[in-house]
Structures are given as C-alpha cells and as structure tokens.
N, C-alpha and C positions, 0 to 999 in steps of 0.2 A: 504494500500500500504506500502511495506517495504521501509523505508528511511534510513536504517542502512548504515554506512560507513565503508570502510576498513581504516586501519591505517598503515602508513609507517614511521618508524623512522630510521634515518641514521646518523652515526658519531656524536652522541650526547655527548657533554662534559658539565659538570657542577661542579663547585667547590665552596667552601666557603673560601675566603681568599686564603691561600696557600695549602689548603687541597682539593684534587680532590675527588669528590663523584661519578660522572658518567664519565667513561673513554672510549668514543667511542662507546656508546651503539647503536646497530642496531637491529631492529626486524620488522616483518611483522605480522599484525593482519588481517586475512581475514574478509570480510563482514559477518555479522550475526553469528559470532562465539564467544565463550567465552574463553578468555585467562587469565590464572593466572600467575602473576609475583611472583615468589617464591624466598625467600632468607632470611638469618639471619638479625638481627638488624644491621644497619649500612651498609648494602649492596647497598643502593641507591634506594630502592623500592619506598618510598614515594616521594623522590625527582623526580624520573622519572614520577610518576603520576601527581604531581603538575606542572611539566614542560609541560606535555601533556595537562593539563587543561588550561594552560596559566597563572597560579598563580605566576609563576616565569619564567624568561628568561634563556635559556641555554647559556653557554659561546660560543658554536659553535655547528653546526649540523643543521639538517632539520627535521621538523615534518610535515607530510601531513595527512589530514583527508578527506576521500572521493575524493582523487585525487587533493585536493587543499592544497598548502603550507600554513600552518598557523603560522609557525615560521621558520625562516631561514635568510640568508643574505639579509638585506633590507626589510624583510617582518615580520610583527607581527599582527596577528588577535587577538583582545582582548577576554578574556574568555566568555563574554556575547554574542559574535558573533560566537562562535564555535559550538553551538548546542550540548553541552555536558551536560549530567546529572551526578551530582557528589554526591556520598553517603559517607560522612565522617565516621570516626571510631566510634564516639559515636551517630551517627544519627542526632544530633544537631537540634532537633525539637524545635519550639518556644513554651515555656511553657505556655505563656499567650494566645495562640491561640488554638481553638479546632482542632480536626483532619482534618475536612473538610477544614478549613482555612489554616492549614499547607500545605495540598496537593495543594490547589489552589493558594498559595502565588506566586505572580508574573504573574499569568495568566491574559489575558485580561478579564475584567468583563463579557463580553457577552459570553465567552466560559467556564467560571469557573464552573457554576453549573452542566452542563451536563458532563464535563470532570471529575470533582471530583466524581460524582455519579458513573461513569463508572469504575474509578480506585478503589473506595471503594469496589465495587462488585468483581473486579478482585483479590483484595488482601484478600477477605473473611471477610471484616469488614463493610459490607453494612449498618448495623444498629448502627454503633458506631461513626458516623461522628461528633456528638455533644459532644463526650467525649474529655477530655484533656489528653495530653501525660502521666501525672502521674497516670492516671486511667487505663492505658494499661500495659500489660506485656512487658518484654524486647523484645520478639519475635514480638509482635504486633507493637511495636514502630519501629522496624527495617523494617517491611513491609511498614509502613507509610513513612519512609524515602525513601524507594525505589520508592513508588508511587509518592512522591513529585519530585524525580529525573526524573521519566517517564512522568510527567504531560505535559511538553511543547513539547512532541514528539521529543526528542533528537535523533541525529544520532549515538551517542556513550554514553555509561554509564561507569563511572569510580567509583570503590569502594575501599576505603582505610581501609582494615581489619575490615569490618563492623560487623563481628560476634564475635570479640575478647572479648567483654564484656558479652556475654551470657554464661550461665552455660552449661556444657558439654551435659546434657540431651536435652536441648533446641536447641543447636547449630545445630545438624544434621537435625532436622526437619525444622528449619528456612532456612538453606542452601538449602534444597530440594525445599522449597516454592519459594525462590528467583530464583533458577535455572529454575524452571518451568515457572515462570512469564517471565523471559528473553527469554526463548525458545518460549513461546507463542507469544511474541512481535517480535520474530526474530531479537533481538537487537544484535549489536556488543557491547561486554562488556569486560572490563579489571578489574581484581581483583588483588590487592597486598596483600600478606599474608606471614607469616612465618610458617604457619601450613601445613605440607606436606599432611595430609589426606584431608584437605580442597581443596588444589590445585588438587590433583589427582582425587578426587571424582567429582568435579564440572566442570573442564575445558575440552575444546576440545584440547587445547594445553597448555603446561607449559613452561614458560621462567624462567630460573634460573639465578639470579644475584649473583655474588660473587665479592666483592671489586669493584663494579661499572662497571663490565664487564659481558656480557652475556656469560655464559659458555656452555649452551645447551638450545635449543628450540626444543621441540618435543611433540608428543602426550603422554598422561600420561603413557600408558603401555610401550612405547618405552623408555621413561625416566627412568622408574623403572627397566626395564629389561636390558637396555643397557646404563647406565650412562657413561659419557665420561671419568671419572677418579674415583679413589678410594675415594677421598674426597667427591664427589657427591654421590657415592654409600652409604656412611655412613650417609650423610645428608638426603637423600630421603629413609626413611625406615630403618629397621634393616639389618645389613649385616654381614655375615661371610666371611672373606678374608683369603683364604688358598693358600699357596705357592705350586706350582707344576712344572712339565716339559711338554712342548708342544710336542705332538706326533701326527702329521697329524691334523685331526679335533677333536682330543681329548686331554685332559690334565691328566697326571698321578699325583695323589696326595695322601695324607694320607687318604683321604675319598674315594679312588677308582679311576678308570679311567672314566672320565666324558666327555660327548660330549660338545663341545664348540660352541658358535656362532662365525661366521667368524672372526678369529684373524688377522685383517689387519696389514701387516708390520712385523709380527712375523714369525720366521722360526722354523723348527723342532729342538728340543733340547733346545729351549730357556727357561730360567726360567721365570715363569709367576706367577701372582697373580690372583686367580679365585674368582669371586663373587658368593656366594651361599646364597640365601635368606632363612630365617628361615623356611618358609613354604615348601621349596624344600626338607627338610630333614624329612623322615618318622621315627616315633618311633615305634619299634616292640618289642614283647617279647624277652627277652634275648635268643640269639642263632639263631634268625630268620633273622638277617640282616647281612650286610657286615662289620660292625664296632661295637665293643662293647664299652660301656661306663657307667658312673654313673651320676645320676641326682645331680647337685650341688645346684640348686635353682628352684623354681616353682612359677609362677604367674598365677593365675586362673582368666579368664575374662568372664566365662560363655560360650561364643561361642567357645572359644579355650583356650589353655594354652601355655604360653611362658616359655620354659625350658632353663636352662643353663646346658650343659653336658660336662663332661671331658672325651675325648676319651682315651682309654687305651694305654699307652706305647709310644706314638709318640711325647710327649712334646708339642703338639699343644695348642693354646689358647682354652678356653672353647667355645663350639658351642652354638649359640642361635637357638632354635628349636620352631616353632609354630605348635601346633598339637591339634588334637581332640581325641587323644588316651584315651581310657576309662579305662585302667588298673591303678594300683597304681603308682603314680608319686611322692611319698614322697622323700625327700632328701636322697640320698644314694641308691635309687632303681637302680638295674642293668637293662639296656635296650640294645637293638641293634638299630643301625641307618643305614638308606639307603638313598642315594641321588637320586632324580629323576629330569629329565629335563636338558636342556642345561645351560651352565654357560658362563658368560662374562669374558674375561681374558684381562689383561694388562701386559706389560713387568714388571717383578719384580724390585723393587727399589734396 
C-alpha cells in the first residue's frame, strides 16, 4: 500500500541572527513525486530541508505533510514523529556496524530481519549484509543509506546532495538506481542539489531557490525551455542571449528571424533578449547556413562537441554551439550556422 504524503509549505521564513536565509518560501510537492530543490550555495536549500525534517524551527510559516500541520503557529511535531526518511550528504553510515545492522538500526527487533533482507535485495546487495561500510564502494554505500532511510516505511524521503561525493562516472548510475528505487516504492521524495543535470534528469518537478526565494517551480523541460529570467537561463544550462526586435510571434535578430514562445506583456517593436540554447544552433559546411562564422574554441565530449563561434561582422558575443557535426572543427574553421526551434524572449534591459 502506498503511504506516501504530499507536502505543502507556505510563507516560510528562517534567518540566523540578522541574516535572512528563507524569505517567504512556498511550494507544493504532490504525493508520490520526486522534487529537486535547485540553487547555488547559500540559496537556502539545506536550511529548507532541515526545517522540513524538523531539525530546526522556522521563524514563521507553515509546513504540512500528508495534510497534517507539522510546524506552524502553536504546532510542532518532532522529527521522530514525522515519518521522514533522511539521507544526508555523506551517507553517515555507522562504521562499526555491518550493512544489515545499519539498515535495521532503529527498527523494532521483531521486524528487523525480514525488512532488512527485503531492502538488501531491492538495492542489489543481497549477499553483502555482513560487510562493513569501508568494504563497499561509494555507490554501494549510498544505496545502503537510502535503504536505511526507507526501512521504517516513511511517508517522505529527504536527500541532502547525496551524490556530491561520488566521482562523475559513478554518479549517473547511482542516481538512476536511486530514482528507480523511489519510483518502485512510489515515494514522495525531495532532493536538494546545486547540480543542474542532477535536478533535470531525476525530478518530476524542479524548484529553484535564489537568495531564499522560490523563483520558479516547474517540470524540468518547462524550466529549461522557459526560465522566468535571464539569470535563471544562465544558471540552468548553457545559454546564448541575443538582442532582437519583436515582430508579431517572431523576433528579428542577428541570427535571423526566429519564432518565439508567447511573449506575454510585450508589444511589436519592443527590444527583447532571446534565449537560444547551444543545441538549437546547427553547424553546417560553410555556405550552407544563414550565418557565417569561425570556430574560436572546441571541447570534445565524445557524444557531442561544444563550440564557441564568432559570427561575422555583427559584433555579437561568441555563440556556444553543441553539435554532433562530423567535419573538421579545428580552431579557425569556417562554418555556417542555422537556428532551429522557438526561443524564449524577455524585455531587453
């Protein structure tokens, strides 16, 4: 039976002395969904998570889990009564206990053996229950930390940058394992992270914090395609920001006349800034595209290449282009460029 809970946070304020950290945070986390809270260091992510867990009290505001107020005016439910599973940044396994004992820690003795065996199988470590944390890889330790959080059948799982200590090659596979387990359990989960790829690839919705305020809450693709402002566009992925003039449902720019997503509140003739993602720009042999340029730099990643190009003659900033172009891409190579797809626009500063 699915016992996952929805979460509602409204008007949450928290500061340390005279320094505000959370400034009126409000968000909704639907039942059995995965939410990533994304933001740079100092944006309030961990403070939000610890307040939600009950490890600290907000200065004001309300937190409800499963329709029950757990923190608000005159109400405080202690952490051990909130039915929350918490996965800290470093996993924090007990080094003197074997893996089975780590997972079963805190469970009633009569439930421990069967529940631990079930979880060991689910995380793919069924034969390793008698090993100690130092005998496991970083990825295995992280799966054990998640299993320990799931052991008491929580209604909500909170994760505080749990993959940050893993090397890049391991991080993607462990993220996929964790996401799969949470989906199998149909858990409500909240992850805080500063890693945009992590948030976009794992979450059903992403909440972006900036200076203690939620600036956007949206599905990953909506957030990437339609960020609310230019600052967020640069924070979530690579961005080319090009000045143009609005003409109906298009924008005229140095990169051509481009279709726009609905430009709310803007009128024809308005100067705008258009967001063009690097993968929207196609690299073609010289003479085959709408815009000529030269390759300034080239970073090869195997699956694609990130180029910096200088367009000819318009004085624009260099363009970032992500491409699978198979021709020569050495610095100085002459190429043509063409933009595809619609662009998001804002009023130019």
